[in-house]
C-alpha angles and dihedrals in degrees: 000000000000114000102159134023133176133211127212090261093062107249121128131214118201120194116197090194093063091244108158126198139146129218134169135205096230113131093022113122123206111251126228119242095261092046090050092051091048091048094048089049090049093048094049092052093044091051091050089059090051088049089056090051091052088050090058092046090050092055092045092053092044092051091048090053096249093133097159092054090041090053091053093048089049090052090050089051090057090047089052091051089048091050092048089048089056091048091050090051091051090048091051090051092055093048098260 
């Protein structure tokens, strides 16, 4: 079980669910300020569209009587919104 892993630039990720994965930052280039703003704007908009898709899935599950699954999707929708809020805050801090 992998609960904690570290990258060469010293930030940790803890997974309560025991999910284990590795990733590197090889091949990632650093973005200039304009590119970072554009990328964050794109990601926020992209995530909003996924949020809309989740909303439709939520209603479909609810209509089908799959309330437990619908509740989980509803919770995921809120987490998407929360994540987008954090991205928007970051964007604001860098002048986007």
